[in-house]
C-alpha positions in Angstrom: 152.0 1.3 -23.8 155.9 1.2 -23.4 157.8 -1.4 -25.1 160.5 -2.9 -23.0 164.1 -1.7 -23.8 166.1 -4.3 -26.1 169.1 -6.0 -24.0 171.9 -6.4 -26.3 173.5 -9.9 -26.6 176.2 -9.2 -23.9 173.4 -8.5 -21.4 171.7 -11.8 -22.3 174.8 -13.6 -21.9 175.5 -12.2 -18.4 172.0 -13.4 -17.5 172.5 -16.9 -18.9 175.8 -17.0 -17.3 174.3 -15.8 -13.5 171.5 -18.3 -14.3 174.1 -21.3 -14.9 176.2 -20.1 -11.9 173.1 -20.3 -9.4 172.3 -23.8 -11.0 175.7 -25.1 -10.4 175.8 -23.6 -6.6 172.6 -25.2 -6.0 173.1 -28.6 -7.5 176.6 -28.5 -5.3 174.7 -27.4 -2.3 171.9 -30.2 -2.7 174.4 -33.0 -3.1 176.7 -31.9 -0.1 173.5 -31.6 2.1 172.4 -35.0 1.4 175.8 -36.6 2.2 176.0 -34.0 5.4 172.5 -35.2 6.6 173.1 -38.8 5.8 176.4 -38.9 7.8 174.9 -36.7 10.8 172.0 -39.3 10.8 174.4 -42.4 11.0 176.6 -40.8 13.6 173.7 -39.7 16.0 171.2 -43.1 15.6 170.0 -44.5 18.7 170.7 -48.2 18.2 168.0 -49.5 20.4 164.2 -50.0 19.4 162.1 -51.8 17.6 163.6 -53.6 14.3 160.8 -51.8 12.3 162.0 -48.5 13.3 165.3 -49.0 12.7 164.6 -50.3 9.1 163.1 -47.1 8.7 166.2 -45.0 9.7 168.0 -47.2 7.8 166.0 -46.5 4.7 166.3 -42.9 5.4 170.3 -43.1 5.4 170.2 -45.4 1.9 167.6 -42.7 0.4 170.2 -39.6 1.5 173.0 -41.3 0.1 171.2 -42.0 -3.1 170.1 -38.7 -3.4 174.0 -37.4 -2.7 175.1 -40.1 -5.6 172.7 -38.8 -7.9 173.7 -35.3 -7.3 177.2 -36.1 -8.2 176.2 -37.8 -11.4 174.2 -34.5 -12.3 177.0 -32.3 -11.6 179.7 -34.6 -14.1 177.0 -34.4 -16.8 176.4 -30.6 -16.1 180.4 -30.3 -16.9 179.8 -32.7 -20.0 177.0 -30.6 -21.2 178.9 -27.2 -20.6 181.6 -28.7 -22.8 179.0 -29.9 -25.4 177.3 -26.4 -25.5 180.7 -24.6 -26.1 181.6 -27.2 -28.8 178.3 -26.8 -30.3 178.6 -22.8 -30.1 182.1 -22.8 -31.7 180.4 -24.9 -34.6 177.5 -22.5 -35.0 177.4 -19.2 -37.2 175.3 -16.3 -35.6 173.7 -15.6 -32.5 170.4 -16.8 -33.4 171.8 -20.3 -33.6 173.3 -19.9 -30.1 170.4 -18.7 -28.4 167.9 -21.3 -30.1 169.9 -24.2 -30.9 168.1 -26.4 -33.7 168.1 -30.1 -32.5 168.9 -31.2 -36.2 172.7 -31.6 -35.5 173.9 -34.7 -34.0 175.6 -32.7 -31.4 172.5 -30.6 -30.7 170.6 -33.7 -30.3 173.0 -35.3 -28.0 173.0 -32.1 -25.8 169.1 -32.0 -25.8 169.1 -35.8 -24.5 171.7 -34.8 -22.0 169.6 -31.9 -20.7 166.3 -34.1 -20.6 168.3 -36.8 -18.3 169.7 -34.1 -16.0 166.4 -32.5 -15.5 164.6 -35.8 -15.3 167.2 -37.3 -12.7 166.6 -33.7 -10.9 163.1 -34.6 -10.1 164.1 -38.0 -8.8 166.9 -36.7 -6.7 164.8 -34.2 -5.1 162.2 -36.6 -4.1 164.7 -39.3 -3.2 166.0 -36.4 -0.5 162.4 -35.7 0.7 161.4 -39.1 1.3 165.0 -39.9 2.9 164.8 -36.7 5.2 161.2 -37.5 6.0 162.3 -41.3 7.0 165.2 -40.1 9.2 162.6 -37.7 10.9 159.9 -40.1 11.4 162.1 -42.7 12.8 164.0 -40.1 15.3 160.4 -38.9 16.3 159.0 -42.3 16.9 162.0 -42.7 19.0 161.4 -39.9 21.0 158.0 -40.8 21.7 159.0 -44.1 22.8 157.3 -45.9 19.9 
């Protein structure tokens, strides 16, 4: 059985950097998509129909806008996290401490909590976006079928 070639620290950092860049692009895309869909659904909304269908439509607008706002909050926290990681790395001695940060330092615990919040709100943002998109879609489908 062949063992994989060892990747040096430079290759590891390049992969980590690529992963971070992709994550940031995804977050920017999702936040802008939520606001774009919210704006497009507001501008193209039918203003007639049963009150309950309009409530579903407006709920979709609110949820899509909420997903965009949560996305902006998360993007701001990514910036804060990256500044904190850079500070932590400057305080660390050796590559093993950087790749596997110990959460024993106050800064390490703060960064761990920040990352947990970013991930938790990411799941919330995803589901709010899905329900907002579905709500607008259901409202439009009901309008299309004359309900």
